[in-house]
ZABARO-871848 format. One line per 10 residues: their letters; for each residue x, y, z of N, C-alpha, C. Coordinates in nm, 4 decimals, padded with zeros to 6 digits. Layout:
// residues N
a> X,Y,Z,X,Y,Z,X,Y,Z | ...
END
This chain:
// residues 229
matspdehvg> 11.2083,07.0450,11.9960,11.2955,07.0481,11.8805,11.4107,07.1850,11.9113 | 11.5342,07.1607,11.9664,11.6051,07.2648,12.0005,11.6355,07.3896,11.8657 | 11.6843,07.4935,11.9228,11.6880,07.6218,11.8479,11.8434,07.6846,11.9067 | 11.9086,07.7499,11.8213,12.0065,07.8667,11.8545,11.9129,08.0047,11.8785 | 12.0043,08.0422,11.9174,11.9524,08.1896,11.9568,11.9219,08.2764,11.8554 | 11.8523,08.4188,11.8361,11.8067,08.4592,11.7346,11.9540,08.4761,11.6382 | 11.9752,08.5055,11.5295,12.0942,08.5447,11.4610,12.0501,08.6714,11.4109 | 12.1345,08.7794,11.4024,12.0932,08.9030,11.3249,12.1666,08.9514,11.2039 | 12.1292,08.9476,11.0618,12.2306,09.0169,10.9808,12.1874,09.1172,10.9004 | 12.2511,09.1967,10.8047,12.2161,09.3122,10.7771,12.2253,09.4524,10.8149
gpeqafsyir> 12.2321,09.5335,10.7597,12.2202,09.6999,10.7417,12.0924,09.7087,10.8688 | 12.0885,09.8847,10.8631,11.9399,09.9201,10.9052,11.8349,09.8382,10.8542 | 11.8444,09.8918,10.7229,11.7361,09.8495,10.6240,11.6879,09.7400,10.5781 | 11.8045,09.6695,10.5879,11.7859,09.5032,10.5659,11.8236,09.4103,10.6471 | 11.8153,09.4761,10.7892,11.8209,09.3540,10.8380,11.7281,09.2440,10.8864 | 11.7582,09.1425,10.9306,11.6545,09.0623,10.9229,11.7070,08.9097,11.0535 | 11.5871,08.8503,11.1193,11.6285,08.7734,11.2338,11.5859,08.6326,11.1717 | 11.6843,08.5298,11.2313,11.6424,08.4201,11.1859,11.6765,08.2785,11.2788 | 11.6371,08.2046,11.3044,11.6611,08.1051,11.3436,11.7429,08.0011,11.2711 | 11.8273,07.9400,11.3219,11.9164,07.7908,11.2593,11.9110,07.6938,11.3290
rrgrftqaqa> 11.7533,07.6033,11.3042,11.6844,07.4896,11.3737,11.7845,07.3496,11.3932 | 11.7753,07.3367,11.5110,11.9157,07.2337,11.4809,11.8115,07.0625,11.5163 | 11.8218,06.9806,11.5011,11.7389,06.8185,11.5424,11.8161,06.7372,11.5517 | 11.7472,06.6073,11.5317,11.8040,06.4848,11.5863,11.8818,06.4095,11.4140 | 11.9731,06.3581,11.4287,12.0167,06.3118,11.2839,11.9761,06.1360,11.2833 | 11.9136,06.1034,11.2061,11.9027,05.9814,11.1791,12.0324,05.8955,11.1522 | 12.0937,05.7799,11.1431,12.2161,05.7351,11.0958,12.2203,05.7941,10.9666 | 12.1161,05.7561,10.8282,12.1301,05.7928,10.7379,12.1777,05.9187,10.7065 | 12.1033,05.9887,10.7869,12.1092,06.1981,10.7365,12.2565,06.2480,10.8041 | 12.2880,06.1490,10.8872,12.4065,06.2098,10.9389,12.5378,06.1656,10.8592
rayenlveqh> 12.5317,06.0674,10.8264,12.6384,06.0200,10.7159,12.6269,06.0752,10.5562 | 12.5005,06.1142,10.5315,12.5021,06.1484,10.3839,12.5309,06.3022,10.4252 | 12.5238,06.3748,10.5606,12.5860,06.5114,10.5254,12.6756,06.4983,10.5889 | 12.7420,06.4452,10.6428,12.9284,06.4216,10.6579,12.9775,06.3686,10.5707 | 12.9329,06.2823,10.4476,13.0246,06.2744,10.3147,12.9578,06.3458,10.1753 | 12.8061,06.4032,10.2017,12.8030,06.4414,10.0857,12.7864,06.6012,10.0340 | 12.7795,06.6706,10.1878,12.7549,06.7948,10.1478,12.8496,06.9115,10.0855 | 12.9517,06.8500,10.0784,13.0850,06.9475,10.0645,13.0237,06.9220,09.8801 | 13.0233,06.8554,09.8629,13.0198,06.7770,09.7176,12.9032,06.8257,09.6582 | 12.7980,06.8524,09.7317,12.7011,06.9617,09.6703,12.6128,07.0739,09.6436
rvtpehliah> 12.7125,07.1676,09.7816,12.7006,07.2866,09.8571,12.7511,07.3057,09.7280 | 12.6546,07.4389,09.6941,12.7459,07.5115,09.5836,12.7064,07.7105,09.6435 | 12.7376,07.8033,09.5251,12.7081,07.9076,09.5560,12.6134,08.0135,09.4838 | 12.6264,08.1061,09.5022,12.5151,08.1885,09.4172,12.5825,08.1916,09.2914 | 12.7500,08.2125,09.2810,12.8063,08.2622,09.1950,12.8415,08.1172,09.0355 | 12.7628,08.0053,09.1512,12.8008,07.8881,09.0728,12.6334,07.8632,08.9716 | 12.5819,07.9380,09.0279,12.4361,07.9282,08.9517,12.4209,07.9975,08.8710 | 12.4452,08.1292,08.8744,12.4568,08.2004,08.7293,12.5584,08.1100,08.6347 | 12.6398,08.0889,08.6993,12.6990,08.0120,08.5519,12.6678,07.8956,08.4729 | 12.5284,07.8250,08.4985,12.4283,07.7580,08.4141,12.3740,07.8495,08.3042
sgpigleigf> 12.3646,07.7951,08.2038,12.2881,07.8902,08.0796,12.1712,07.8128,08.0406 | 12.1284,07.7459,08.1193,11.9773,07.7154,08.0962,11.8648,07.7615,08.2427 | 11.7555,07.7327,08.2167,11.6578,07.7677,08.3072,11.7625,07.7522,08.4783 | 11.7313,07.8222,08.5974,11.7683,07.8152,08.7582,11.6454,07.8138,08.7877 | 11.5950,07.7074,08.8985,11.4920,07.7253,09.0083,11.5556,07.7217,09.1507 | 11.4955,07.7893,09.2421,11.5207,07.7916,09.3612,11.4209,07.7465,09.4680 | 11.4303,07.6539,09.5437,11.3066,07.6138,09.6410,11.3614,07.6588,09.7716 | 11.3517,07.7598,09.8187,11.3362,07.8149,09.9614,11.2984,07.7450,10.0612 | 11.3619,07.6822,10.1642,11.3195,07.6073,10.2813,11.2686,07.4703,10.2021 | 11.3813,07.3785,10.1465,11.3114,07.2420,10.0893,11.2695,07.1354,10.1635
gmgaellawa> 11.3047,07.1474,10.3496,11.2564,07.0480,10.4218,11.2990,06.9279,10.4310 | 11.2592,06.8038,10.3741,11.3480,06.6722,10.3508,11.4116,06.6735,10.2361 | 11.3482,06.7786,10.1072,11.4062,06.7602,09.9753,11.3190,06.6637,09.9180 | 11.2202,06.6277,09.9533,11.1126,06.5271,09.8482,11.0633,06.6238,09.7107 | 11.0237,06.7287,09.7789,10.9736,06.8310,09.6624,11.0528,06.8676,09.5585 | 11.2062,06.9421,09.5892,11.2806,06.9682,09.5547,11.3528,06.8448,09.4247 | 11.3568,06.7173,09.4576,11.3762,06.6099,09.4056,11.3048,06.5978,09.2538 | 11.1784,06.5742,09.3267,11.0775,06.5739,09.2236,11.0586,06.6553,09.0980 | 11.0874,06.7991,09.1543,11.1042,06.8861,09.0403,11.1849,06.8782,08.9639 | 11.3167,06.8351,09.0105,11.4273,06.8214,08.9522,11.4199,06.7030,08.8407
qqspdwylcg> 11.3539,06.5954,08.8970,11.3273,06.5250,08.7968,11.2471,06.5269,08.7009 | 11.1380,06.6186,08.7115,11.0387,06.6647,08.6361,11.0882,06.7575,08.4870 | 11.2024,06.8242,08.5698,11.2582,06.9357,08.4713,11.4020,06.9066,08.4621 | 11.4297,06.8094,08.4067,11.6214,06.7714,08.3474,11.6798,06.8860,08.3230 | 11.6235,06.9739,08.2582,11.6866,07.0631,08.1643,11.6920,07.1896,08.2516 | 11.6409,07.1863,08.3646,11.6645,07.2945,08.5006,11.7855,07.2905,08.5423 | 11.8718,07.3837,08.6316,11.9407,07.3475,08.7528,11.8784,07.4335,08.8624 | 11.8597,07.3175,08.9515,11.7591,07.3445,09.0553,11.8798,07.3624,09.1903 | 11.8250,07.4478,09.2906,11.9131,07.4743,09.3935,11.8108,07.4964,09.5016 | 11.8279,07.3899,09.6202,11.7651,07.4047,09.7354,11.8554,07.5017,09.8450
velyqpgiga> 11.7560,07.5772,09.8908,11.8408,07.6473,10.0489,11.7521,07.6124,10.1463 | 11.8475,07.5663,10.2907,11.7786,07.4982,10.3674,11.9018,07.5215,10.4879 | 11.8484,07.5632,10.5982,11.9305,07.5899,10.7494,11.9254,07.4409,10.8064 | 11.8263,07.3449,10.8069,11.8219,07.2474,10.8972,11.8755,07.1361,10.8183 | 11.9622,07.1061,10.9201,12.0841,06.9953,10.8769,12.0119,06.8496,10.8566 | 11.9454,06.8043,10.9409,11.9012,06.6820,10.9230,11.8279,06.6980,10.7951 | 11.7569,06.7978,10.7690,11.6648,06.8018,10.6332,11.7472,06.7892,10.5186 | 11.8586,06.8571,10.5423,11.9615,06.8363,10.4489,12.0588,06.7277,10.3537 | 12.0501,06.6731,10.5080,12.0791,06.4904,10.4998,11.9733,06.4303,10.4524 | 11.8903,06.4395,10.5006,11.7667,06.3675,10.4142,11.7653,06.3860,10.2679
mltrlksrql> 11.7891,06.5032,10.2336,11.7453,06.5471,10.0974,11.9275,06.4376,10.0010 | 12.0216,06.4926,10.0438,12.1325,06.4107,10.0458,12.1502,06.2770,10.0189 | 12.0371,06.2085,10.1046,12.0174,06.0606,10.1027,11.9520,06.0002,09.9538 | 11.8319,06.1055,09.9301,11.7522,06.0996,09.8412,11.8617,06.0995,09.7404 | 11.9242,06.2073,09.7128,11.9846,06.2704,09.6088,12.1012,06.1488,09.5430 | 12.1624,06.0961,09.6774,12.2426,05.9737,09.5904,12.1928,05.8792,09.5604 | 12.0733,05.7977,09.5710,11.9966,05.6576,09.5186,11.9302,05.7457,09.3789 | 11.8898,05.8489,09.3488,11.8531,05.9162,09.2639,11.9300,05.9445,09.1099 | 12.0550,05.9899,09.1737,12.1957,06.0433,09.1053,12.1284,06.1633,08.9981 | 12.0714,06.2183,09.0736,12.0437,06.3651,08.9544,12.1225,06.4638,08.9632
pnvglidqpa> 12.2097,06.4668,08.8194,12.2772,06.6156,08.8066,12.2998,06.7273,08.8414 | 12.1243,06.7566,08.8392,12.0709,06.9011,08.8302,12.0624,06.9643,08.9454 | 12.1213,06.9228,09.0518,12.0529,06.9527,09.2002,12.2028,07.0287,09.2865 | 12.1776,07.0902,09.3452,12.2620,07.1853,09.4415,12.1698,07.2175,09.5789 | 12.2709,07.2856,09.6978,12.2177,07.3245,09.8193,12.3453,07.4696,09.8280 | 12.1928,07.5182,09.9112,12.3294,07.6098,09.9749,12.2680,07.6439,10.1433 | 12.3452,07.5904,10.2261,12.3118,07.6433,10.3487,12.3074,07.7391,10.4327 | 12.2551,07.8431,10.3377,12.2498,07.9953,10.4381,12.1204,08.0273,10.4617 | 12.0980,08.1436,10.4773,12.0221,08.2041,10.5514,11.9686,08.2651,10.3647 | 11.8174,08.2306,10.3156,11.7758,08.2898,10.1775,11.8096,08.4570,10.1609
qlvlaalpae> 11.7697,08.5328,10.2564,11.8175,08.6650,10.2540,11.9241,08.7340,10.1528 | 12.0213,08.6111,10.2200,12.1422,08.6536,10.2168,12.2136,08.5985,10.0410 | 12.1149,08.4384,09.9997,12.1800,08.4056,09.8999,12.0774,08.4795,09.7648 | 11.9305,08.5431,09.8144,11.9254,08.6444,09.7184,12.0052,08.7661,09.7025 | 12.0542,08.8083,09.7929,12.1467,08.9432,09.8072,12.3006,08.9067,09.7212 | 12.3035,08.7947,09.7222,12.3984,08.7859,09.6306,12.3701,08.7558,09.4830 | 12.2372,08.7519,09.4582,12.2207,08.7081,09.2959,12.2107,08.8221,09.2359 | 12.2490,08.8295,09.0605,12.1986,08.9404,09.0304,12.0731,08.9269,08.9692 | 12.0340,09.0691,08.9311,11.9425,09.0783,08.8623,11.8646,08.9899,08.7405 | 11.7467,08.9266,08.7866,11.7195,08.8842,08.6809,11.7516,08.7410,08.6042
clsevriffp> 11.7914,08.6494,08.7113,11.8610,08.5042,08.6772,11.8093,08.4172,08.6998 | 11.6707,08.4573,08.7806,11.5891,08.2993,08.8462,11.4835,08.2837,08.7483 | 11.4415,08.1560,08.6939,11.3391,08.1403,08.6362,11.2259,08.0935,08.7126 | 11.2160,08.0457,08.8268,11.1408,08.0195,08.9494,11.1773,08.0424,09.0552 | 11.0931,08.0587,09.1516,11.1102,08.0326,09.3059,11.0062,07.9873,09.3729 | 11.0045,07.8737,09.4792,10.9410,07.8092,09.5310,10.9662,07.7873,09.6807 | 10.8303,07.8564,09.7696,10.8954,07.8423,09.8872,10.7258,07.7970,09.9447 | 10.7505,07.6784,10.0010,10.6399,07.5845,10.0528,10.6258,07.5558,10.1995 | 10.5350,07.6247,10.2559,10.5138,07.5481,10.3975,10.6068,07.6529,10.4765 | 10.6714,07.7397,10.4587,10.7534,07.8188,10.5324,10.7375,07.8272,10.7255
dpwpkkrhfk> 10.8563,07.8638,10.7974,10.7754,07.8216,10.9497,10.6754,07.9566,10.9518 | 10.5686,07.9360,11.0195,10.4917,08.0178,11.0383,10.4857,08.1558,11.1820 | 10.5930,08.1108,11.2205,10.5924,08.1796,11.3776,10.4498,08.2488,11.3984 | 10.3589,08.1818,11.4357,10.2047,08.2676,11.4537,10.2110,08.3191,11.5488 | 10.3404,08.3509,11.7015,10.3236,08.4354,11.7822,10.3527,08.6049,11.7314 | 10.3004,08.6921,11.7725,10.2782,08.7787,11.7302,10.4455,08.8430,11.7196 | 10.4853,08.8185,11.8753,10.6717,08.8648,11.8754,10.7468,08.8025,11.7899 | 10.7367,08.6934,11.7615,10.7858,08.6352,11.6868,10.7974,08.6836,11.5108 | 10.6940,08.7517,11.4473,10.6508,08.7951,11.3254,10.7903,08.8259,11.2763 | 10.8830,08.9031,11.2896,10.9953,08.9786,11.2959,11.1123,08.8559,11.2187
rrlvqvpfvv> 11.0609,08.7209,11.2689,11.1376,08.5871,11.2065,11.0841,08.5413,11.0548 | 10.9720,08.5690,11.0377,10.9022,08.5343,10.9014,10.9501,08.5669,10.7755 | 10.9809,08.4098,10.6878,11.0545,08.4485,10.6362,11.0121,08.5889,10.4969 | 10.8708,08.5735,10.4810,10.7976,08.6632,10.3926,10.7999,08.8025,10.4749 | 10.8828,08.8904,10.3734,10.8663,09.0388,10.4724,10.9179,09.1167,10.3162 | 10.8464,09.2713,10.3788,10.8701,09.3455,10.2471,11.0167,09.3547,10.1538 | 11.1318,09.3606,10.2626,11.2536,09.3807,10.1939,11.2938,09.2267,10.1069 | 11.2301,09.1091,10.1517,11.2515,08.9880,10.0945,11.1654,09.0109,09.9433 | 11.0938,08.9956,09.9726,10.9674,09.0470,09.8480,11.0520,09.1462,09.7512 | 11.0793,09.2536,09.7774,11.1112,09.3176,09.6708,11.2569,09.2576,09.6368
elhrvikpgs> 11.3325,09.1771,09.6730,11.5005,09.0883,09.6646,11.4249,08.9934,09.5499 | 11.3184,08.9023,09.5858,11.2436,08.8170,09.5006,11.2004,08.8892,09.3455 | 11.1727,09.0182,09.3601,11.1151,09.1239,09.2549,11.2408,09.1037,09.1737 | 11.3543,09.1666,09.2199,11.4576,09.2209,09.1826,11.5545,09.0561,09.1006 | 11.5288,08.9390,09.1669,11.6090,08.8485,09.0803,11.5863,08.7541,08.9823 | 11.4384,08.7539,08.9977,11.3619,08.6637,08.9232,11.3267,08.7116,08.7416 | 11.3388,08.6701,08.6549,11.3615,08.7261,08.5179,11.1866,08.7701,08.5051 | 11.1279,08.8351,08.4154,10.9931,08.8890,08.3402,10.9436,08.7468,08.3134 | 10.8300,08.7426,08.3509,10.7605,08.6293,08.3065,10.7655,08.4963,08.3922 | 10.8570,08.5297,08.5024,10.8620,08.3974,08.5700,10.7804,08.4002,08.7244
vvrlatdwan> 10.7720,08.3082,08.7969,10.6773,08.2994,08.8954,10.7348,08.2614,09.0185 | 10.6468,08.3060,09.1891,10.6835,08.2588,09.2684,10.6089,08.2015,09.3300 | 10.5908,08.0807,09.3623,10.5085,07.9817,09.4033,10.4967,07.9888,09.5572 | 10.4292,07.9944,09.6309,10.4186,08.0112,09.7937,10.2825,07.8712,09.8033 | 10.2769,07.8252,09.9104,10.1958,07.7678,10.0053,10.2254,07.7626,10.1519 | 10.0847,07.7738,10.2243,10.0672,07.7579,10.3419,09.9620,07.6973,10.4026 | 09.9883,07.6407,10.5363,09.8443,07.5784,10.6065,09.7927,07.6811,10.7067 | 09.8855,07.7962,10.7416,09.8419,07.8655,10.8446,09.7875,08.0184,10.7841 | 09.6478,08.0044,10.8120,09.5295,08.1125,10.7503,09.5700,08.2691,10.7986 | 09.6540,08.2872,10.8534,09.7309,08.4001,10.9209,09.8501,08.4292,10.8272
ygewmveqfe> 09.8955,08.3443,10.8315,10.0475,08.3710,10.7260,10.0328,08.3752,10.5898 | 09.8996,08.3149,10.5085,09.8769,08.3663,10.4114,09.8260,08.5161,10.3715 | 09.7246,08.5191,10.5061,09.7426,08.7192,10.4585,09.8109,08.7693,10.5153 | 09.9405,08.7655,10.5828,10.0399,08.7910,10.5644,10.1156,08.8192,10.4568 | 10.1499,08.7118,10.4099,10.1863,08.6888,10.2515,10.1100,08.7746,10.1459 | 10.0272,08.7956,10.1419,09.9161,08.8630,10.0421,09.9720,08.9966,10.0315 | 09.9971,09.0657,10.2077,10.0124,09.2201,10.2454,10.1314,09.2235,10.1944 | 10.2020,09.1735,10.1878,10.3766,09.1826,10.1780,10.3890,09.1934,10.0526 | 10.3311,09.1257,09.9675,10.3397,09.1180,09.7753,10.2656,09.2499,09.7437 | 10.1874,09.2826,09.8088,10.0773,09.3973,09.7839,10.1832,09.5290,09.8018
qvpgfqllkd> 10.2587,09.5563,09.8470,10.3249,09.6457,09.8898,10.4209,09.6352,09.8354 | 10.4612,09.5380,09.7403,10.6259,09.5725,09.6457,10.5421,09.5966,09.5235 | 10.5155,09.6827,09.4330,10.4901,09.6946,09.3202,10.5925,09.6146,09.1885 | 10.5024,09.5585,09.1187,10.5915,09.4804,08.9605,10.5852,09.3436,09.0187 | 10.4508,09.2774,09.1239,10.4176,09.1432,09.1000,10.2462,09.1509,09.0592 | 10.2411,09.0191,08.9806,10.0715,08.9804,08.9492,10.0537,08.8788,09.0189 | 09.9214,08.8626,09.0733,09.8616,08.7585,09.1683,09.7901,08.7037,09.0575 | 09.8677,08.5845,09.0354,09.7772,08.4949,08.9385,09.7182,08.3404,08.9940 | 09.7287,08.3614,09.1252,09.6601,08.1952,09.1549,09.6180,08.2824,09.3139 | 09.4984,08.2607,09.3383,09.4668,08.2477,09.5241,09.4022,08.1604,09.5764
qirkahtaed> 09.4634,08.0672,09.5799,09.3621,07.9168,09.6178,09.3354,07.8662,09.7549 | 09.2043,07.8490,09.8066,09.2004,07.7783,09.9183,09.1431,07.6893,09.9326 | 09.2045,07.5579,09.9446,09.1647,07.4349,09.9715,09.1827,07.3371,10.0628 | 09.0666,07.2231,10.0641,09.0934,07.1163,10.1744,09.1957,06.9959,10.1909 | 09.2538,07.0038,10.0282,09.2823,06.8525,10.0194,09.4130,06.9132,09.8707 | 09.5218,06.8139,09.9128,09.5902,06.8104,09.7604,09.5228,06.7907,09.6521 | 09.5314,06.8615,09.5591,09.4332,06.8147,09.4305,09.5207,06.7870,09.2970 | 09.4696,06.6906,09.2039,09.5573,06.6606,09.1034,09.5921,06.7581,08.9978 | 09.5095,06.8483,09.0185,09.5841,07.0054,08.9183,09.7194,07.0101,09.0165 | 09.7339,07.0576,09.1264,09.8495,07.0848,09.2063,09.9482,06.9499,09.2013
aavrsttkfe> 09.9149,06.8608,09.2235,09.9969,06.7395,09.1867,10.0976,06.7241,09.0347 | 10.0838,06.8251,08.9444,10.1155,06.8433,08.8296,10.2372,06.9234,08.8705 | 10.2271,07.0341,08.9334,10.3175,07.0738,08.9655,10.4093,07.0157,09.1006 | 10.3847,06.9910,09.2255,10.4818,06.9243,09.2938,10.3729,06.8246,09.3954 | 10.4783,06.7609,09.4405,10.4373,06.6073,09.5434,10.3824,06.7174,09.6707 | 10.3203,06.6111,09.7373,10.2513,06.6793,09.8822,10.3898,06.6678,09.9911 | 10.3923,06.7823,10.0541,10.5010,06.8100,10.1548,10.4357,06.7287,10.2663 | 10.5300,06.7040,10.3832,10.4962,06.6168,10.4687,10.4224,06.7665,10.5583 | 10.4328,06.8643,10.5622,10.3942,06.9899,10.6309,10.2304,07.0026,10.5791 | 10.2323,06.9682,10.4686,10.1247,07.0169,10.4108,09.9917,06.9159,10.4463
argerlghdi> 10.0673,06.7722,10.4563,09.9863,06.6678,10.5208,09.9590,06.6660,10.6688 | 10.0828,06.7056,10.7304,10.0232,06.7560,10.8908,09.9096,06.8417,10.9064 | 09.9099,06.9744,10.8367,09.8119,07.0395,10.7774,09.6811,06.9700,10.7838 | 09.6973,06.9056,10.6894,09.5461,06.8671,10.6175,09.5017,06.7654,10.7345 | 09.5518,06.7027,10.8269,09.5233,06.5806,10.9551,09.4726,06.6911,11.0293 | 09.5176,06.8511,11.0414,09.4960,06.8847,11.1605,09.3443,06.9491,11.1324 | 09.3465,06.9330,11.0085,09.2048,07.0161,10.9439,09.2192,07.1129,10.8968 | 09.3408,07.1806,10.8915,09.3982,07.3240,10.7757,09.3680,07.3153,10.6435 | 09.3259,07.4736,10.6313,09.3467,07.4769,10.4918,09.4139,07.4759,10.4275 | 09.4763,07.4718,10.2925,09.6097,07.5098,10.2179,09.5614,07.6412,10.1284
rdlvyvkpq> 09.6548,07.7212,10.1554,09.6261,07.8513,10.0529,09.7771,07.8393,09.9566 | 09.7109,07.8533,09.8700,09.8202,07.8343,09.7533,09.8041,07.9405,09.6771 | 09.9449,08.0544,09.6911,09.9701,08.1567,09.6036,10.0810,08.1520,09.4826 | 10.0272,08.1942,09.3591,10.1310,08.1974,09.2593,10.1665,08.3552,09.2075 | 10.2571,08.4191,09.2203,10.2840,08.5431,09.1713,10.3321,08.5610,09.0298 | 10.3497,08.6502,08.9792,10.4510,08.6113,08.8308,10.4877,08.7904,08.8362 | 10.6038,08.7872,08.7876,10.6649,08.9304,08.7538,10.6458,08.9360,08.6051 | 10.5411,09.0671,08.5784,10.5223,09.0110,08.4446,10.6467,09.0744,08.3480 | 10.5904,09.0388,08.1765,10.7155,09.0883,08.0971,10.7424,09.2263,08.0390
END
C-alpha cells in the first residue's frame, strides 16, 4: 500500500507525525467517495451543535463498526474520523444503503479534531485496532501518545469512556503506559482474549483487523478507561 511522506503538525509541545495512507479504490468506493463525501463531511463545530450524546470513532477503517454503533444508538450523533480514502468510500457505500441520519465523517488527523473541540463535549470515544507502527523508529507515528491522551481527557464528559483494542501486544502495553501518565483516567477493563466474545459483541462487531489478528494467532487486548464523575 502506498503512503505519502510523513506530515508534521503542531507546535513544539503538541507536534505529531502521521501518514495519510493511499490505496486502491474499488469502483463502488470511488463512486461513493466522489458523490457522497461532501454530503456527509462535518466539522467539529457541527458536532457540538447536537443536543444529544456525541460519540467519536477514530480510525473507522471500512466503517462497519461505526455504522453498527449508529444503528444500536439512534439517539446519538456519531462521527467517524478517518484519513484512508478507500475506507471512507466503503463506509459511505454502506451508509447510503442503510440511510442512517446520525453519522458524519471528518477526514482530518484525530489530533486536530480533538484540539478543535470544546471541553467535555463527547460521551464516548472508540479507537479499535489503530496502526501499531511496530518498528521503534516509527513509534512517533502511533496515535496513542501522552499529549493525545491529555486531549481525550479534556474533551470527554465526566462518566464517559474511551474504548480501545489492539492485537499487537507491544502496542497494548504502550497504550497502558500512555494512559498511566495522564491523571484523571480510571482503568475499567483490561482483558486479553483469544477470540471475539459474546459479551464484546454487545458493544461492537468484529473488525477486519481483529479477524486478521485472530487468524494470525494474536491475542486481542481490550481496554476501557473512564473519566470519573
